[in-house]
C-alpha positions in Angstrom: 217.0 146.1 114.2 220.2 147.5 115.7 223.3 145.3 116.1 223.8 143.2 119.3 225.9 144.8 122.0 228.8 143.0 123.5 228.2 140.4 126.2 228.0 142.1 129.6 226.7 141.4 133.1 222.9 141.5 133.6 221.7 144.2 135.9 219.3 143.0 138.6 217.0 145.0 140.8 217.1 144.7 144.5 213.8 142.7 144.5 215.2 140.0 142.2 218.6 139.3 143.8 217.7 135.6 144.0 218.3 135.5 140.3 222.0 136.0 140.9 222.1 132.4 142.3 220.8 130.9 139.1 223.4 129.2 136.9 223.8 130.4 133.4 224.7 127.1 131.8 222.4 126.9 128.7 224.2 127.6 125.4 222.8 128.5 122.0 222.3 125.0 120.6 220.8 123.9 123.9 218.3 126.8 123.7 217.4 125.8 120.2 217.0 122.2 121.3 214.7 123.2 124.2 212.6 125.2 121.7 212.3 122.3 119.3 211.6 119.9 122.2 208.7 122.1 123.4 207.3 122.5 119.9 207.4 118.9 118.7 205.6 117.1 121.4 202.0 115.7 121.2 201.1 118.1 118.4 203.0 116.4 115.6 201.4 113.0 116.5 197.7 114.2 116.7 197.4 117.6 115.1 197.5 116.5 111.5 194.3 114.6 111.9 192.7 117.2 114.3 193.4 120.1 111.9 192.2 118.1 108.9 189.0 117.3 110.6 188.3 121.0 111.2 189.6 122.5 107.9 190.0 119.7 105.4 192.9 120.0 102.9 193.0 123.8 103.8 194.7 122.7 107.0 197.9 123.4 105.2 196.9 127.1 105.2 196.1 126.8 108.9 199.7 125.9 109.6 201.1 128.6 107.4 198.8 131.3 108.8 199.6 130.1 112.3 203.3 130.5 111.5 202.8 134.0 110.2 200.7 135.1 113.1 203.1 133.7 115.7 206.1 135.4 113.9 204.3 138.7 114.2 203.4 138.0 117.8 207.0 137.1 118.7 208.5 140.4 117.3 208.1 142.5 120.5 209.7 139.7 122.5 212.9 140.0 120.5 213.5 143.4 122.2 211.8 142.6 125.5 213.6 139.3 126.3 217.0 140.7 125.5 216.5 144.0 127.4 215.3 142.1 130.4 216.7 138.5 130.2 215.0 136.9 133.2 213.9 133.5 134.2 210.1 133.5 133.7 210.1 136.9 131.8 206.7 136.0 130.4 205.3 136.4 133.9 207.7 139.0 135.3 207.6 141.4 132.4 204.5 143.4 133.4 206.0 144.0 136.9 208.4 146.4 135.3 205.8 148.4 133.5 202.3 148.0 135.1 202.9 146.8 138.6 201.9 143.7 140.6 198.3 143.2 139.8 198.7 142.9 136.0 201.8 140.8 136.6 199.9 138.5 138.9 196.9 138.1 136.5 199.2 137.3 133.6 201.3 135.0 135.8 198.3 133.2 137.1 197.0 132.3 133.7 200.5 131.3 132.4 201.3 129.3 135.5 198.0 127.3 135.2 198.7 126.5 131.6 202.3 125.5 132.2 201.4 123.2 135.1 198.7 121.5 133.0 200.9 120.9 130.0 203.1 118.1 131.5 200.1 115.8 132.2 198.7 116.6 128.8 201.9 115.4 127.2 201.9 112.3 129.5 198.3 111.6 128.4 199.3 111.8 124.8 202.2 109.4 125.2 200.1 106.9 127.2 197.2 107.2 124.7 199.5 106.1 121.8 201.0 103.4 123.9 197.7 102.1 125.3 196.1 102.3 121.8 198.7 100.0 120.4 198.9 97.7 123.4 195.4 97.3 124.9 196.6 94.5 127.2 198.4 97.1 129.3 194.9 98.4 130.3 196.1 102.0 130.3 192.9 103.4 128.7 189.2 103.1 128.7 186.5 104.9 126.8 184.2 107.5 128.5 181.6 109.3 126.4 183.6 108.5 123.2 186.9 109.8 124.6 189.9 107.7 125.6 190.9 108.4 129.1 193.4 106.9 131.6 192.3 104.0 133.7 192.8 103.5 137.4 195.2 102.2 138.5 197.3 101.3 135.5 196.9 104.5 133.5 197.0 107.0 136.4 200.0 105.2 138.0 201.9 105.2 134.7 201.3 108.9 134.3 202.4 109.5 137.9 205.7 107.7 137.2 206.2 109.9 134.1 205.5 113.1 136.1 207.9 111.9 138.8 210.6 111.5 136.3 210.0 115.0 134.9 210.3 116.4 138.4 213.5 114.6 139.3 215.3 115.5 136.0 214.4 119.1 136.5 215.5 119.1 140.1 219.0 118.1 139.2 219.6 121.3 137.3 219.4 123.1 134.0 222.4 121.3 132.6 220.7 117.9 132.9 217.6 119.5 131.3 219.5 121.1 128.5 221.6 118.0 127.7 218.5 115.8 127.8 216.7 118.1 125.4 219.8 118.5 123.1 220.2 114.8 122.6 216.5 113.9 122.1 215.7 117.0 120.0 217.7 115.5 117.2 215.6 112.3 117.4 212.5 114.5 117.5 213.5 116.3 114.2 214.6 113.2 112.3 211.7 110.9 113.0 208.9 113.3 111.9 210.8 114.1 108.7 211.1 110.4 107.9 207.5 109.8 108.7 206.5 112.7 106.3 208.6 111.3 103.5 207.2 107.8 103.9 203.6 109.1 103.9 204.4 110.9 100.6 205.0 107.5 98.9 201.2 106.9 99.3 200.3 110.4 98.2 196.8 110.7 96.6 196.3 114.1 95.1 192.5 113.5 94.9 192.3 114.0 98.6 193.1 117.7 98.0 190.5 118.3 95.2 187.7 115.8 95.7 185.2 115.7 98.6 184.3 119.4 98.5 187.6 120.8 97.0 190.6 122.2 98.7 188.6 124.4 101.2 185.4 122.4 101.8 184.6 124.0 105.2 185.2 127.6 104.4 187.8 130.3 105.2 186.6 130.7 108.8 187.4 127.0 109.5 191.0 127.7 108.4 191.5 130.2 111.3 189.3 128.6 113.9 191.2 125.3 113.4 194.4 127.0 114.8 193.4 126.5 118.4 191.3 123.3 118.4 193.5 121.7 115.9 196.7 122.1 117.9 198.5 124.7 115.8 198.6 127.3 118.5 199.7 124.6 120.9 202.6 123.7 118.5 203.9 127.2 118.0 203.8 128.5 121.5 207.5 127.9 122.1 208.4 130.8 119.9 208.1 133.0 123.0 208.4 130.3 125.7 212.2 130.1 125.1 212.5 133.6 126.6 211.6 132.1 130.0 215.1 130.6 130.1 216.8 134.0 129.8 218.0 134.0 133.4 219.9 130.7 132.8 221.3 131.3 129.3 225.0 131.8 128.9 224.6 134.8 126.7 220.8 135.6 126.6 221.1 138.9 124.7 222.8 137.2 121.8 221.3 133.7 121.9 217.6 134.2 122.7 216.6 135.9 119.4 218.4 133.2 117.3 216.8 130.4 119.3 213.4 132.0 119.0 213.6 132.3 115.2 215.3 129.0 114.4 214.0 126.6 117.1 210.7 128.3 117.7 209.6 129.0 114.2 211.6 127.7 111.2 212.3 124.1 112.2 208.7 123.4 113.5 207.0 125.1 110.6 208.8 123.0 108.0 208.2 119.8 109.9 204.5 120.5 110.6 203.7 121.6 107.0 205.4 118.4 105.6 203.5 116.2 108.1 200.2 117.8 107.3 200.7 117.5 103.5 201.9 113.9 103.8 199.0 112.9 106.1 196.4 114.4 103.8 197.9 112.7 100.8 198.1 109.3 102.6 194.5 109.3 104.0 192.5 106.2 103.1 188.8 106.9 103.9 187.9 103.2 103.8 190.6 102.2 106.2 189.5 105.0 108.5 185.9 103.8 108.5 184.8 107.3 107.6 182.4 108.3 104.7 184.5 110.0 102.0 184.3 113.8 102.4 183.1 113.7 106.0 186.1 115.7 107.3 184.5 116.3 110.7 184.2 112.5 111.1 187.9 112.0 111.2 188.1 112.7 114.9 185.7 109.8 115.6 187.3 107.4 113.0 189.5 104.4 113.7 192.6 106.5 113.1 191.9 109.0 115.8 194.1 107.4 118.5 197.2 106.9 116.4 196.7 108.6 113.0 200.3 108.6 111.8 200.9 104.9 112.6 197.8 104.0 110.6 198.9 106.2 107.7 202.3 104.4 107.6 200.5 101.0 107.6 198.4 102.1 104.6 201.6 103.4 102.9 203.2 100.0 103.3 205.7 100.9 106.0 204.2 99.0 109.0 207.8 98.1 110.0 208.5 101.8 110.8 205.5 101.8 113.2 207.7 100.5 116.0 210.1 103.4 115.7 207.2 105.8 115.5 205.6 104.2 118.5 208.8 104.8 120.5 208.8 108.4 119.3 205.1 108.7 120.2 206.0 108.0 123.8 209.4 109.8 123.8 208.4 113.1 122.0 205.5 114.0 124.4 207.5 112.8 127.4 210.4 115.1 126.6 208.1 118.0 125.9 206.4 117.3 129.2 209.9 117.3 130.9 210.7 120.7 129.4 207.3 122.2 130.4 207.7 120.9 133.9 210.8 123.0 134.1 209.0 126.0 132.6 206.2 125.6 135.1 208.6 125.6 138.0 210.3 128.8 136.7 206.9 130.4 136.2 205.9 129.8 139.8 209.3 131.1 140.9 208.7 134.2 138.8 205.3 134.7 140.4 207.0 134.6 143.8 209.7 137.1 142.8 206.8 139.4 141.7 205.1 139.1 145.1 202.1 137.1 143.9 203.2 134.0 145.9 205.1 133.6 149.1 209.0 133.9 149.0 209.3 130.2 149.9 208.9 129.4 146.2 212.2 131.2 145.5 214.2 128.7 147.4 216.9 127.0 145.4 218.6 123.7 145.9 222.3 123.0 145.6 221.9 122.7 141.8 220.5 126.3 141.8 217.0 125.1 140.8 213.8 126.5 142.4 212.9 123.1 143.9 209.9 124.3 146.1 208.3 125.7 143.0 209.0 122.5 141.1 207.5 120.4 143.9 204.3 122.5 143.9 203.9 122.2 140.2 204.5 118.4 140.3 201.7 118.0 142.8 199.2 120.1 141.0 200.1 118.4 137.7 199.4 115.1 139.3 196.0 116.2 140.6 195.1 117.5 137.1 195.3 114.0 135.8 192.2 112.8 137.5 189.7 114.6 135.3 191.6 113.0 132.4 190.0 114.7 129.4 191.1 113.7 125.9 193.9 115.6 124.2 191.6 116.8 121.5 189.3 118.5 124.0 191.7 120.3 126.3 194.5 121.4 123.9 192.6 124.5 122.8 192.0 125.6 126.4 195.6 125.3 127.5 197.1 126.7 124.4 194.9 129.8 124.5 195.9 130.4 128.1 199.5 130.4 126.9 198.7 133.0 124.2 197.3 135.5 126.8 200.9 136.2 127.9 201.8 137.3 124.3 199.6 140.3 124.9 202.2 141.5 127.4 205.0 141.9 124.8 203.9 145.0 123.0 203.1 147.2 126.1 206.3 145.9 127.7 208.4 147.2 124.8 206.5 150.5 124.4 206.2 151.4 128.0 209.9 150.8 128.6 210.7 153.0 125.6 209.0 155.8 127.5 209.9 155.1 131.1 213.4 153.6 130.7 215.0 154.9 127.5 218.5 154.3 128.9 217.9 150.6 129.4 220.4 148.4 127.5 218.7 147.1 124.4 220.8 144.7 122.4 217.9 144.5 119.9 216.0 147.7 119.2 213.0 147.3 116.9 212.5 149.7 114.1 209.0 151.2 113.7 208.3 149.7 117.2 204.9 151.3 117.5 203.7 149.7 114.3 205.1 146.3 114.9 203.9 146.2 118.6 200.4 147.2 117.6 200.3 144.6 114.9 201.6 141.9 117.3 199.0 142.9 119.9 196.2 142.7 117.4 197.5 139.3 116.1 197.6 137.9 119.7 194.0 139.1 120.3 192.9 137.4 117.0 194.5 134.1 118.0 192.6 134.3 121.3 189.4 135.0 119.5 189.9 132.0 117.1 189.8 129.7 120.2 186.0 130.0 120.1 183.2 130.6 122.5 183.2 127.4 124.6 187.0 127.6 125.1 187.0 131.3 126.1 183.9 131.0 128.4 185.8 128.2 130.3 189.2 129.8 130.2 188.2 133.3 131.3 186.3 131.7 134.2 189.5 130.2 135.4 191.7 133.1 134.4 189.7 135.8 136.3 189.9 133.8 139.5 193.2 135.7 139.8 191.1 138.7 141.1 189.9 137.2 144.3 193.3 135.6 145.0 194.8 139.1 144.5 192.3 140.6 146.9 193.0 137.9 149.6 196.8 137.8 149.3 198.4 140.4 147.0 196.5 143.5 148.2 197.1 143.0 151.9 200.7 141.9 151.4 201.5 145.1 149.4 199.5 147.3 151.9 196.8 148.4 149.5 194.1 147.5 152.1 193.9 145.4 155.3 193.5 141.6 155.3 189.8 141.7 156.5 188.4 143.7 153.6 190.6 141.7 151.3 189.1 138.4 152.5 185.6 139.9 152.3 186.1 141.0 148.7 187.6 137.6 147.7 184.8 135.6 149.4 181.9 137.5 147.9 183.5 137.6 144.4 184.3 133.8 144.5 180.8 132.8 145.6 179.2 135.0 142.9 181.7 133.8 140.3 181.1 130.1 140.9 177.3 130.6 141.0 177.5 132.4 137.6 179.8 129.8 136.2 177.3 127.0 137.0 174.1 128.8 136.1 175.6 130.0 132.8 175.7 126.4 131.6 179.0 126.5 129.6 181.6 126.0 132.2 182.9 122.5 133.3 180.8 120.9 130.5 183.1 118.6 128.5 180.5 118.1 125.8 181.0 121.7 124.5 177.3 122.1 124.7 175.2 124.2 127.1 173.6 122.5 130.1 169.8 122.4 130.0 168.0 124.9 132.2 170.8 127.5 132.2 170.3 131.2 132.0 170.2 133.0 128.6 173.5 133.6 126.9 173.3 137.4 126.7 172.2 137.5 130.4 175.3 135.4 131.2 177.6 137.6 129.2 176.1 140.7 130.8 176.5 139.3 134.4 180.0 138.0 133.5 181.1 141.5 132.4 179.3 143.3 135.3 180.9 141.0 137.9 184.4 141.5 136.6 183.9 145.3 136.5 182.4 145.3 140.0 185.4 143.3 141.3 187.9 145.7 139.9 185.9 148.7 141.0 185.6 147.4 144.6 189.3 146.6 144.8 190.1 150.2 143.4 187.8 151.8 146.0 189.2 149.8 148.9 192.9 150.5 147.9 195.3 153.2 148.9 196.7 155.4 146.1 199.4 152.9 145.1 196.8 150.1 144.9 194.5 152.3 142.8 197.3 153.1 140.4 198.0 149.4 139.9 194.4 148.4 139.5 193.9 151.1 136.9 196.9 149.9 135.1 195.5 146.4 134.8 192.0 147.1 133.5 192.9 146.9 129.8 193.7 143.1 130.0 190.3 141.8 131.3 188.5 144.3 129.1 190.3 143.1 126.0 189.7 139.5 126.8 186.0 140.1 127.3 185.8 141.8 123.9 187.4 138.7 122.3 185.0 136.5 124.2 181.9 138.4 123.0 183.3 138.4 119.4 183.7 134.7 119.6 180.0 134.3 120.7 178.8 136.5 117.8 180.5 134.1 115.3 179.9 130.8 117.1 178.2 128.0 115.3 178.6 125.1 117.7 175.7 123.2 119.2 173.3 124.6 116.6 174.0 128.2 117.5 173.2 130.7 114.7 176.0 132.9 113.7 175.1 136.5 114.5 177.9 138.3 112.6 180.1 137.4 109.7 183.8 136.4 110.1 185.2 139.2 108.0 183.6 142.2 109.8 184.3 140.5 113.2 188.0 140.1 112.4 188.3 143.6 111.0 186.6 145.0 114.1 188.8 143.0 116.4 192.0 144.1 114.6 190.9 147.7 115.0 190.2 147.1 118.7 193.5 145.3 119.0 195.3 148.5 118.0 193.1 150.5 120.5 194.0 147.9 123.2 197.7 148.2 122.4 197.5 152.0 122.9 195.5 151.6 126.1 197.9 149.1 127.5 200.9 151.3 126.7 199.3 154.4 128.2 198.4 152.4 131.3 202.1 151.8 132.1 204.1 153.9 134.4 207.6 154.2 136.1 207.6 151.4 138.6 209.9 150.9 141.5 211.1 147.7 139.9 212.4 149.3 136.7 214.0 152.1 138.7 215.9 149.4 140.7 217.1 147.7 137.6 218.2 151.0 136.0 220.1 151.9 139.2 221.9 148.5 139.1 222.7 148.9 135.4 224.2 152.3 135.9 226.2 151.1 138.9 227.6 148.3 136.7 228.6 151.0 134.1 230.1 153.3 136.8 227.5 156.0 136.1 226.0 158.3 138.8 222.4 157.4 139.6 220.8 160.8 140.2 218.4 160.2 137.3 218.3 156.4 136.9 215.7 156.4 134.1 217.8 158.4 131.8 214.6 160.3 130.8 215.0 164.0 131.3 211.3 164.5 130.8 210.6 162.6 134.0 212.8 164.9 136.1 211.9 168.2 134.4 
């Protein structure tokens, strides 16, 4: 990587002038603190048991493999986030390379995930609290899962979400200082817990009961999503979303990504996993020795680390852990409430949402976006699923945005070679293709049920684009846009219900549903038809942007089909081995990376940024891209 350039003003395009009103108040250590705060939330409290139940002692390998994969996935963002340091760059990035439709599709998925995360963290905090103090009546059991009660549980969560909203409304300095102080607590307590659990270490837990890898190599990888590993490591790239409010983003973002997003969490999570596995007491858990899958239904499921400390003889530390069990998810929820608001703001800047969501208060915070996210977060509490069920769905939605990093870097190398790049990746083509394939693998590891549900929600971005984005940008008139949106939505909802997999919390198919291959065929055909109709109805600019977006839904559909071929849930027979499936998916990931790169073009947005950058440098703007090939 090339050395960092000196600190300089950030060039903004005409369409993003609202960014100039954001305050750059977040320093390096505060960025690291935010990254650690996001990473060490509910995952450290529940993931050790969840991952062990899916992979056995080989859960240690799951964490290490997850760290390696996310390191690879984050590589393109080192260049992208420093070349375009923007608030919500995860959403706004594709706008500079592929246009509004891809940016909106990516932004929609990321926004839904971020909005859903604060209530998940609130649920985790209240689950621990309610499990230890049942007299508070925060929880009740529904179909074997602990859920929030009405009114006690729901009202307590509402208060927590209200606090998240208010703290974010008062500015990034409050958010940063809150995260900075509490992140130290969130580092120290897990380390102490790991050390205490090691005092009751039983090496037999790693060798007996089926050996170190009792559930097979495929379980090691598939446990990444359902076990909470993906959920834990997502902040490696999330920290880039604060680029527009960092004091020196081009210097500080890469350091914060590596230290706060990877190194600190990886050490803590591996130590916790090893300590928990060593301290497990099958009798105390009420689980038959060797029944790893039974851990999730055992008596330790609600508060695994508290119970492990009791067995180790450190019940006195349980009070401190209980405080952390409430504080850690709460602070993570606070941070993600801020990220959700900035993501909604970014969608508005990109044109996917009305400009009202760009309004800032006197603390220079996008308060309208924050208010919308707070309301939607509150509404998402009512279904109240368990943390173990929903964590895979939300974390996979966050991973989709990682697919944007590689094409963002490679397209800008071609369309904007003169753009200031404080970090310039060596062998960028190789590392970007590798990162793209790794991201697609992590999505595949989520499994069939998760992807069937997630893509049903994610691809609702298409009718929303037809109803709002297309008419707003002049691709077609409002009437055909409404017609496309209405027909697609009705057909989509009908297919989702008749397919039998969507909105079914048991992870099993509903009786009387259509055949799986029929469902997959109709699913693919409907997505293709929706994109084709939008392309046919659009003007030349709209057609160019639709064509530039096709690679994303196509790649996700391939991952979904691959997950079906290797699915073994609900008695399903595996149709293809893991090794050939992974090898094929890696090869397709490289193809997808090339496809995504070639789909990019010189957008008006990147031309505007380059013009602003050259004006800051006092250079004439006759050829703003700096690419002589484009003007030859």
